[in-house]
N, C-alpha and C positions, 0 to 999 in steps of 0.2 A: 627642236626648232630647226627648220630647213635653213639652207644658206641664204646669203643675201640675194634678193630679187628686186625687181623694179615695180612699184605700184603703177607706173605709167605704161608698162609694156606687159610684163608677165601677169599682173593682177589688175589690169585696167577696169575689169568689171566691178571691182570693189572701190574704185575711186570715188564715185558719187556717194557710196555709203560712208566712206571715211569723212567726207565733207558735207554730210547731211545737215549739220547745224550751221553751216555758213550761209548767211542771208544774201544770196545772189540778187534777189529782187531789189532789196534796199540799195545795194551797191550799184546796180544798173540804173536805178532812178536817180541816184546822185550823179552818175556819169552823164545821163541824159541832160540834166539841168546844167551841169558844167559846160557841156558842149553847146547847148542852146544859147547860153550867155556869152559864148566866145566866138562863134562863127555865124556868118549870115548865109542863108541858102533859101531857095525858092520853096514856099509851102507846098507847091504843086509837085515837087520832085524830092523824093527821099535822098538824104545824103548817103554816100557810100562809106561804109565802115569796115576796116580790116582789124580782126583780132589775131594778133601774133601769139603763138602758143595758146591756142584757144581751148585745148584740152577736150573735154566732153561737151563743150558748148553751153555751159551753165550760165554764163553772162549773155551770150548771144540769144538765148531763148527769150530773154526779157528785152533785149535791144532790137529785136527784129521788127517790132511794130513801128519803130521810128526810123530805122536805117535799112538800107540794102546791105546785107551782111555777107562778109567773106571771112573764113577762118583758115589759118594754116597751123600745122603742128608737125613735129618731127615724128610722132608716134601714130602709126596707122590704127592701132587698137583703140586709141582715144578718139580718133576721127570717125571710126565706124560707129561709135556710140553717139557722137555729135550729129552725124548724118541721120540717124534714126530719130533724134529729138527734133531736128530742124531741117526737114527735107527740102525746103525752099531756099535755104542758104547754100552758098558755094563753099566747099571745103577742098583743101589741097594739101597733100603731104609735102612739107618743105622745111628746109633748114633756115632758121631766122638769120643766120650769118651770111647766107648767099641764096637769094631767091629772086625770081623775075616773074611777076604775074601779068605783065603787059597791060597794066591798068594803074590809074592813080586814084587815091582815096581822099575823102574829105577829113576822115578821122582814122588814126591808127592807134590802137590800144595794145598794151602788153602788160598784163596784170599778174598778180600773185607772185611777184618777184622773179618772174621767169627769165628776165634778162640777166639776172645775177647768177644764174647757173653757168654762165660763161665766165670762167675763172681767170680771165685775162682782159685787161683794158683795151688791148689792141682788137680783140674779137668784139668787144662791146662797141668800140668805135666803128668797126666795119658793119656791125648790125644796125647802128643808128644811121649810117650812110645808106643802107638798104631802105630804112624807113623813109628817110628824106626823099630818096629816089622815087618812092611810090606815093608821095604826098602831093596834093594839089597846092597851088601857090598860097592860098589862104587857109590851108588846112591846119590841123593840130595833132600833136602826138601826146599821148597820155601813158606814162610809165608808173607802175607801182613798184617802188624800189624794195630792196631788202633792208633790214635794220642796219643803221649806221654803227660803226665800230664802238662808239660810246654807249649805245643802247643795247648792244648784244650781251647777253648774260651766259657765261660758261657754267656748266654744271647744273643747269636748270632742268627739272624733271616735270613733265606734264602727262596727264592721263586723260584720254577721251574715249567715250563709248557711244556707238550709234547702232540703231537697229531698224531693219525693215521687216516686211512680212516674211522674207525669205532668208535673211542672214543677219547675224549679230557680229559686230566688229569692235574690238578694243585696241587702242593704240597707246603705247607708252613711248614718250619721246625724251631723249636726253641730249643736251647740247654740249658741244665741246668746240675747241678752236685749234687750228694749226696756222700760225702766222696770220695772214689776212684772209683766211678761209674759215667760214662758219660751217661746222659739221653737225647735222642733226641725225642721230641714230634713232630709228623708229622700229619698235618691236610690236608686231601685230599678232593678235589671236582672233581667229575666225571660227564661228559656229554656223553651219548651214542647215541645221535641223537634224543632221545625222552624225556629222563628224566635226571634231575640233582640230584645226590646223594652225600652225604658227609660221611666221617668216619675218625676216628683218630687211629693212631698206634704209639706206643712208643718203641724205640729201646734202649737197655741198653748195654753198653760196659765197660769192665774193663780198667781202666786207669793204664798203666804200663810203666815204663821206658824200653827201649829196653834191658838194661842190665839184667833185670829180666829174660826175655825169653832166652837171651844168656847164663845166668847162668844155667838155666834148661838144655839147650842143652849141655853145658859143662859137667854137671853131668852125662849125657847120653853118653859121649864120642864123642861129635860132636863139631867141630869148626864152627864159624859163621862169617858172613860178613853182615854188614848193607849197603844197596844200596839205595841212595836217588837220583834217576835220573828219568827224564821224560820217560814214562808217570806215574811213581810211585813216583814223587817227593814230594807229599804231605804227604803220610803215609809211604812211603818207602817199602823196602822188606828186610826180614831177610832170608838169605840163609845159610843152614847148610849142612855140609858134615862130614863124619867120619874122625876122626883125624888120 
């Protein structure tokens, strides 16, 4: 097995294979309904939506019919794939902790626990300040958090396999913990029709109770609601609007 590499950079072409079984369409439909129930906008004009840490654009490809979509991500390899999927959307390489798009959005989403890759509450606070700076006065922010400390299981092993016409990928994941950081060691095996290769990737997430993020939002003048409903019943959603 080769050394540790990143699925987001070195192996970005395999990202969509790894998450082939994730139902982005169902998640996008839920988000659309949530947004429609929360904000008012003119039917003649699409609301503007920003997807922070948009990855390969899997949510945006289903949200684009209802919204004018913009996506930012730290990784150029992921953005290149997103641009091919959704050429009419705007994509920009940017760091979520410090970006300036010179535009305000009606909705800002940050899904798949991406915010929790920031392993410091000061960085999370700074990032939420960036979100607020880019939000319209009656807009909303939707965060998919990571598992809370009481729900995170150490020593859990999971195996997942996905296959396309060109490649087969198997991932074995093992969870561990270092203080307030969840570590997921992922061991991949890939078959491309000719060769079998293997590599390892480790993901680190900050373990936080939802009340910590809610407290940060409160200090920024935003009221929050935690939603634990399918298809986000495992990690939930934290929804924020100006008070």
